[in-house]
MIKOLNU-94491 format. One record per residue: residue in one letter; x, y, z of N, C-alpha, C in turn; residue number from 1. Coordinates in Angstrom, 1 decimal, always signed. Example, Ala and Ser with C-alpha at 12.3 -4.5 7.8 and 13.67 -1.06 7.14 Angstrom:
BEGIN
   resn     n.xx     n.yy     n.zz    ca.xx    ca.yy    ca.zz     c.xx     c.yy     c.zz   resi
      a    +13.2     -5.7     +7.8    +12.3     -4.5     +7.8    +13.2     -3.3     +7.8      1
      s    +12.8     -2.2     +7.1    +13.7     -1.1     +7.1    +12.9     +0.0     +7.9      2
***
This chain:
BEGIN
   resn     n.xx     n.yy     n.zz    ca.xx    ca.yy    ca.zz     c.xx     c.yy     c.zz   resi
      x   +217.2   +271.5     +1.5   +217.6   +271.1     +2.8   +219.0   +271.8     +3.2      1
      x   +219.0   +272.2     +4.4   +220.1   +273.1     +4.9   +221.3   +272.2     +5.3      2
      x   +222.3   +272.6     +4.8   +223.6   +271.7     +5.0   +224.1   +272.1     +6.4      3
      x   +224.3   +271.3     +7.3   +224.9   +271.6     +8.6   +226.5   +271.5     +8.5      4
      x   +227.0   +272.6     +9.2   +228.4   +272.6     +9.5   +228.8   +271.8    +10.6      5
      x   +229.6   +270.8    +10.6   +229.9   +270.0    +11.8   +231.2   +270.4    +12.5      6
      x   +230.9   +270.5    +13.7   +232.5   +270.9    +14.4   +232.9   +269.5    +15.1      7
      x   +234.3   +269.8    +15.0   +235.3   +268.6    +15.5   +236.2   +269.2    +16.6      8
      x   +236.9   +268.3    +17.3   +237.7   +268.8    +18.5   +238.5   +269.9    +18.0      9
      x   +239.2   +270.0    +16.8   +240.1   +271.0    +16.5   +239.5   +272.4    +16.1     10
      x   +238.0   +272.2    +15.7   +237.3   +273.4    +15.7   +236.9   +274.2    +16.8     11
      x   +237.1   +273.6    +18.1   +236.7   +274.3    +19.2   +237.4   +275.6    +19.8     12
      x   +236.8   +276.6    +20.1   +237.5   +277.9    +20.3   +236.4   +278.8    +21.1     13
      x   +237.0   +279.7    +21.9   +236.2   +280.5    +22.5   +234.9   +281.2    +21.8     14
      x   +235.0   +281.3    +20.4   +233.8   +282.0    +19.9   +232.6   +281.0    +19.6     15
      x   +232.8   +279.7    +20.0   +231.8   +278.7    +19.6   +230.6   +279.1    +20.7     16
      x   +229.4   +279.4    +20.2   +228.2   +279.4    +21.0   +227.2   +278.9    +20.1     17
      x   +226.1   +278.5    +20.6   +224.9   +277.9    +19.9   +223.8   +278.0    +20.6     18
      x   +222.5   +278.1    +20.4   +221.3   +278.0    +20.9   +220.4   +276.8    +20.2     19
      x   +219.7   +276.1    +21.0   +218.9   +275.2    +20.5   +217.4   +275.8    +20.1     20
      x   +216.7   +274.7    +19.7   +215.1   +275.0    +19.1   +214.5   +275.1    +20.6     21
      x   +213.3   +275.6    +20.4   +212.1   +275.6    +21.5   +211.7   +274.1    +21.7     22
      x   +211.2   +273.9    +23.0   +210.5   +272.7    +23.1   +209.5   +272.8    +24.4     23
      x   +208.3   +272.7    +24.2   +207.2   +272.7    +25.1   +207.0   +271.5    +25.9     24
      x   +206.9   +271.6    +27.1   +206.9   +270.4    +28.0   +205.4   +270.0    +28.3     25
      x   +205.1   +268.8    +27.9   +203.7   +268.5    +28.0   +203.5   +267.6    +29.3     26
      x   +202.2   +267.1    +29.6   +201.8   +266.2    +30.7   +202.4   +264.8    +30.1     27
      x   +202.3   +264.6    +29.0   +202.6   +263.3    +28.3   +204.2   +263.0    +28.4     28
      x   +204.9   +264.1    +28.4   +206.5   +264.0    +28.8   +206.6   +263.5    +29.9     29
      x   +206.0   +264.2    +30.9   +206.3   +263.9    +32.2   +205.6   +262.5    +32.8     30
      x   +204.6   +262.1    +32.1   +204.0   +260.8    +32.4   +205.0   +259.8    +31.7     31
      x   +205.3   +260.0    +30.6   +206.1   +258.8    +30.0   +207.6   +258.9    +30.7     32
      x   +208.1   +259.8    +31.2   +209.5   +259.9    +32.0   +209.1   +259.2    +33.3     33
      x   +208.0   +259.4    +33.9   +207.8   +258.8    +35.1   +207.8   +257.4    +35.1     34
      x   +207.1   +256.8    +33.9   +207.2   +255.4    +33.8   +208.4   +254.9    +33.6     35
      x   +209.3   +255.6    +32.7   +210.4   +254.9    +32.4   +211.4   +254.9    +33.4     36
      x   +211.5   +256.1    +34.2   +212.5   +256.3    +35.3   +212.1   +255.5    +36.5     37
      x   +210.8   +255.3    +36.7   +210.1   +254.8    +37.9   +210.2   +255.9    +39.2     38
      x   +210.4   +257.2    +38.5   +210.3   +258.2    +39.6   +208.8   +258.6    +40.1     39
      x   +208.1   +258.0    +40.7   +206.7   +258.2    +41.0   +206.4   +259.5    +42.1     40
      x   +207.5   +260.1    +42.3   +207.2   +261.4    +43.1   +205.8   +262.1    +42.9     41
      x   +205.0   +262.2    +43.8   +203.8   +262.7    +43.5   +203.8   +264.3    +43.1     42
      x   +204.9   +265.0    +43.4   +205.1   +266.3    +42.8   +205.2   +266.1    +41.4     43
      x   +205.4   +265.2    +40.7   +205.5   +264.9    +39.2   +204.4   +264.1    +38.6     44
      x   +203.8   +263.3    +39.5   +202.7   +262.4    +38.9   +201.2   +262.6    +39.5     45
      x   +201.1   +263.4    +40.6   +199.7   +263.4    +41.2   +199.4   +264.9    +41.2     46
      x   +198.5   +265.4    +40.3   +197.8   +266.7    +40.3   +197.4   +267.2    +41.7     47
      x   +196.6   +266.4    +42.0   +196.0   +266.8    +43.4   +197.0   +267.3    +44.6     48
      x   +198.0   +266.2    +44.7   +198.9   +266.3    +45.5   +199.8   +267.6    +45.3     49
      x   +200.1   +267.9    +44.0   +201.1   +268.8    +43.6   +200.4   +270.4    +43.7     50
      x   +199.0   +270.3    +43.6   +198.3   +271.6    +43.7   +198.3   +272.0    +45.0     51
      x   +198.9   +271.3    +46.1   +198.9   +271.8    +47.3   +200.4   +272.0    +47.8     52
      x   +201.2   +272.0    +47.0   +202.6   +272.6    +47.1   +202.9   +274.0    +46.8     53
      x   +204.3   +274.4    +47.1   +204.5   +275.7    +46.7   +204.4   +276.1    +45.2     54
      x   +204.5   +274.9    +44.4   +204.5   +275.1    +43.1   +203.0   +275.2    +42.3     55
      x   +202.0   +274.6    +43.1   +200.5   +274.7    +42.7   +200.1   +273.9    +41.7     56
      x   +201.1   +273.2    +41.2   +200.8   +272.3    +40.1   +201.9   +271.2    +39.8     57
      x   +201.7   +270.2    +39.0   +202.7   +269.3    +38.9   +203.9   +270.1    +38.3     58
      x   +205.1   +269.5    +38.4   +206.5   +270.0    +37.9   +207.0   +268.9    +37.2     59
      x   +207.7   +269.2    +36.1   +208.5   +268.2    +35.3   +209.7   +267.8    +36.3     60
      x   +210.2   +266.4    +36.3   +211.3   +266.0    +36.9   +212.5   +266.9    +36.4     61
      x   +213.5   +267.2    +37.2   +214.6   +268.0    +36.7   +215.5   +267.1    +35.7     62
      x   +215.6   +265.7    +36.0   +216.3   +264.9    +35.1   +215.7   +264.7    +33.8     63
      x   +214.3   +264.9    +33.7   +213.5   +265.0    +32.4   +214.1   +266.2    +31.5     64
      x   +214.0   +267.3    +32.2   +214.3   +268.5    +31.5   +216.0   +268.5    +31.0     65
      x   +216.7   +267.9    +32.0   +218.2   +267.6    +31.6   +218.3   +266.9    +30.3     66
      x   +217.5   +265.8    +30.3   +217.4   +264.8    +29.2   +216.9   +265.5    +27.8     67
      x   +215.9   +266.2    +28.0   +215.5   +266.9    +26.9   +216.3   +267.7    +26.4     68
      x   +217.2   +268.4    +27.2   +218.3   +269.4    +26.8   +219.3   +268.7    +26.0     69
      x   +219.6   +267.4    +26.3   +220.8   +266.7    +25.6   +220.1   +266.4    +24.1     70
      x   +218.9   +266.2    +23.9   +218.1   +265.8    +22.7   +218.3   +267.3    +21.9     71
      x   +218.0   +268.3    +22.7   +218.0   +269.8    +22.0   +219.4   +269.9    +21.5     72
      x   +220.3   +269.6    +22.3   +221.8   +269.8    +21.7   +222.1   +269.1    +20.5     73
      x   +221.6   +267.8    +20.6   +221.9   +267.0    +19.5   +221.2   +267.4    +18.1     74
      x   +220.1   +268.1    +18.5   +219.2   +268.6    +17.2   +219.9   +269.8    +16.5     75
      x   +220.7   +270.5    +17.3   +221.6   +271.6    +16.7   +222.3   +271.1    +15.4     76
      x   +222.9   +269.9    +15.7   +223.6   +269.3    +14.6   +225.0   +269.6    +14.5     77
      x   +225.7   +270.6    +15.2   +227.1   +271.0    +14.9   +227.8   +269.8    +15.4     78
      x   +227.7   +269.2    +16.6   +228.3   +268.1    +17.2   +227.9   +266.6    +16.9     79
      x   +226.9   +266.4    +16.1   +226.2   +265.4    +15.9   +227.0   +264.1    +15.3     80
      x   +228.2   +264.6    +14.8   +229.0   +263.5    +14.1   +230.2   +263.4    +14.8     81
      x   +230.7   +264.2    +15.9   +231.9   +264.3    +16.5   +231.8   +263.8    +18.0     82
      x   +230.5   +263.8    +18.8   +230.6   +263.4    +20.1   +230.7   +261.8    +20.1     83
      x   +231.7   +261.5    +20.9   +231.8   +260.1    +21.3   +231.1   +259.6    +22.6     84
      x   +231.1   +260.5    +23.5   +230.7   +260.1    +24.9   +230.4   +261.2    +25.7     85
      x   +229.2   +261.2    +26.5   +229.0   +262.4    +27.5   +229.9   +261.8    +28.8     86
      x   +230.8   +262.6    +29.2   +231.9   +262.2    +30.2   +231.6   +262.9    +31.6     87
      x   +231.1   +264.0    +31.5   +231.1   +264.6    +33.1   +230.0   +265.7    +33.0     88
      x   +229.2   +265.9    +34.3   +228.0   +266.9    +34.5   +228.4   +267.4    +35.6     89
      x   +228.4   +268.9    +35.8   +228.3   +269.7    +37.0   +227.1   +270.6    +37.0     90
      x   +226.1   +270.2    +37.6   +224.7   +270.7    +37.4   +223.9   +271.5    +38.5     91
      x   +223.2   +272.3    +38.3   +222.3   +273.0    +39.2   +220.9   +273.2    +38.8     92
      x   +220.0   +273.0    +39.6   +218.5   +272.9    +39.3   +218.1   +274.2    +39.8     93
      x   +217.6   +275.3    +39.2   +217.2   +276.6    +39.5   +215.9   +277.0    +39.9     94
      x   +215.1   +276.4    +39.0   +213.6   +276.8    +39.1   +212.8   +275.6    +38.3     95
      x   +211.5   +275.5    +38.9   +210.5   +274.4    +38.2   +210.3   +274.8    +36.8     96
      x   +210.0   +273.5    +36.1   +209.4   +273.5    +34.9   +208.1   +272.9    +34.9     97
      x   +207.1   +273.8    +34.4   +205.7   +273.2    +34.6   +205.1   +272.8    +33.2     98
      x   +204.1   +272.2    +33.3   +203.4   +271.7    +31.9   +203.0   +272.8    +31.3     99
      x   +203.4   +272.9    +29.9   +203.0   +274.1    +29.2   +204.3   +275.0    +29.0    100
      x   +205.3   +275.1    +29.9   +206.5   +275.8    +29.9   +207.3   +275.5    +28.5    101
      x   +208.0   +276.5    +28.0   +208.6   +276.2    +26.7   +210.2   +276.4    +27.2    102
      x   +211.1   +275.5    +26.8   +212.3   +275.8    +27.2   +213.3   +275.6    +25.8    103
      x   +214.7   +276.2    +26.2   +215.5   +276.1    +25.1   +216.8   +275.9    +25.8    104
      x   +217.8   +275.8    +25.2   +219.3   +275.5    +25.8   +220.5   +276.5    +24.9    105
      x   +221.2   +277.1    +25.8   +222.3   +277.9    +25.3   +223.6   +277.0    +25.6    106
      x   +224.5   +277.2    +24.7   +225.8   +276.4    +24.9   +226.9   +277.4    +24.6    107
      x   +228.0   +277.3    +25.4   +229.0   +278.1    +25.2   +230.5   +277.4    +25.4    108
      x   +231.3   +277.4    +24.4   +232.5   +276.4    +24.6   +233.5   +277.2    +25.7    109
      x   +233.9   +276.3    +26.6   +234.8   +277.0    +27.8   +236.3   +276.4    +27.6    110
      x   +236.5   +275.0    +27.3   +237.8   +274.7    +27.3   +237.8   +273.3    +26.6    111
      x   +239.1   +273.0    +26.2   +239.3   +271.7    +25.7   +240.7   +271.0    +26.0    112
      x   +240.6   +269.9    +26.0   +242.0   +269.0    +26.6   +242.2   +267.9    +25.6    113
      x   +243.4   +267.6    +24.8   +243.6   +266.6    +24.1   +243.7   +265.4    +25.0    114
      x   +243.2   +264.4    +24.5   +243.4   +262.9    +25.0   +244.5   +262.2    +24.5    115
      x   +245.8   +261.9    +25.2   +246.7   +261.0    +24.6   +246.0   +259.6    +24.3    116
      x   +246.3   +259.1    +22.9   +245.8   +257.9    +22.5   +244.5   +258.0    +21.9    117
      x   +243.8   +259.1    +21.9   +242.6   +259.1    +21.2   +242.6   +260.6    +20.2    118
      x   +242.1   +260.3    +19.2   +242.1   +261.3    +18.3   +241.0   +262.4    +18.4    119
      x   +241.3   +263.0    +19.5   +240.5   +264.3    +19.7   +240.5   +264.6    +21.3    120
      x   +239.5   +264.9    +21.8   +239.6   +265.1    +23.4   +238.5   +265.5    +24.0    121
      x   +238.7   +266.1    +25.4   +237.5   +266.6    +26.3   +237.2   +268.1    +25.8    122
      x   +235.9   +268.1    +25.6   +235.4   +269.7    +25.5   +234.5   +270.1    +26.5    123
      x   +234.6   +271.0    +27.2   +233.7   +271.5    +28.2   +232.8   +272.8    +27.8    124
      x   +231.5   +272.8    +28.0   +230.5   +273.8    +27.6   +230.0   +274.1    +28.9    125
      x   +229.6   +275.6    +28.9   +228.7   +276.1    +29.9   +227.1   +275.9    +29.2    126
      x   +226.3   +275.6    +29.8   +225.0   +275.1    +29.3   +224.0   +275.8    +30.3    127
      x   +223.0   +276.6    +29.7   +222.0   +277.0    +30.4   +220.7   +276.7    +29.7    128
      x   +219.7   +276.3    +30.4   +218.3   +275.8    +29.8   +217.5   +277.1    +30.4    129
      x   +216.8   +277.7    +29.4   +215.9   +278.7    +29.8   +214.5   +278.4    +29.5    130
      x   +213.5   +279.1    +30.3   +212.0   +278.9    +30.0   +211.8   +280.1    +29.0    131
      x   +210.4   +280.0    +28.7   +209.8   +281.1    +27.7   +210.0   +282.4    +28.3    132
      x   +210.4   +282.8    +29.5   +210.5   +284.1    +30.2   +212.0   +284.3    +30.2    133
      x   +212.8   +283.6    +29.5   +214.2   +283.7    +29.6   +215.0   +283.5    +30.9    134
      x   +214.1   +282.9    +31.8   +214.6   +282.6    +33.3   +215.4   +281.3    +33.0    135
      x   +216.6   +281.3    +33.7   +217.3   +280.0    +33.7   +216.8   +279.3    +34.6    136
      x   +216.4   +278.0    +34.3   +215.8   +276.9    +35.2   +216.8   +275.9    +35.7    137
      x   +217.6   +275.7    +34.8   +219.0   +274.6    +35.0   +220.1   +275.2    +34.3    138
      x   +221.1   +274.9    +34.8   +222.7   +275.3    +34.3   +223.7   +274.6    +34.8    139
      x   +224.8   +274.7    +34.0   +226.0   +273.9    +34.5   +227.2   +273.8    +33.5    140
      x   +227.8   +272.7    +33.6   +228.9   +272.2    +32.8   +228.7   +271.0    +32.3    141
      x   +228.8   +270.7    +30.7   +228.9   +269.6    +30.3   +230.1   +269.3    +29.8    142
      x   +230.7   +268.1    +30.0   +232.1   +267.7    +29.3   +231.9   +266.5    +28.4    143
      x   +232.2   +266.6    +27.3   +232.1   +265.6    +26.4   +233.4   +265.1    +25.5    144
      x   +233.4   +263.9    +25.0   +234.7   +263.5    +24.4   +234.3   +263.7    +22.9    145
      x   +235.1   +264.6    +22.2   +234.9   +264.9    +20.9   +236.0   +264.3    +20.0    146
      x   +235.6   +263.7    +18.7   +236.7   +263.2    +17.8   +237.3   +264.4    +17.0    147
      x   +238.4   +264.3    +16.3   +239.3   +265.0    +15.4   +238.3   +264.8    +14.0    148
      x   +238.6   +265.6    +13.1   +237.9   +265.6    +11.8   +238.4   +264.4    +11.1    149
      x   +239.8   +263.9    +11.3   +240.2   +262.7    +10.7   +239.6   +261.3    +11.0    150
      x   +238.9   +261.6    +12.2   +238.2   +260.5    +12.5   +236.6   +260.6    +12.2    151
      x   +236.2   +261.5    +11.4   +235.0   +261.5    +11.0   +234.3   +260.4    +10.3    152
      x   +233.1   +260.2    +10.6   +232.4   +259.0     +9.9   +231.2   +259.4     +9.3    153
      x   +230.8   +258.8     +8.1   +229.5   +259.1     +7.3   +229.5   +260.2     +6.9    154
***
């Protein structure tokens, strides 16, 4: 089994870049998210309706793709023991994701700021979600609260 190197607040620097595994979006993903979120927009849930739109087929809700990206980020493992909270999101939806599209995410450290009274601080990453054609479908900034090594658990 591969040993993961965990990153903490003090490890954050401009050389930090990582990329997630791939994930193919299925009709089941969209259906489950639609049920869970209550977002019954026919563009996501009704193939007949969606086939008559500019997209020609159902597309995934943008929030679903963003949610999957958070899971892809966690799956990388580097920050899985250090993130305390997702604090801020500055996000743009650039292109649709259709059933059968395969996405992955790229992350690059931008800045950090220590938090008084907290053993760690805020870390901001530039994030891009790309499809199988390497086209950016969503992008923006994620700011997370990251703890120091001395606060590591488990």
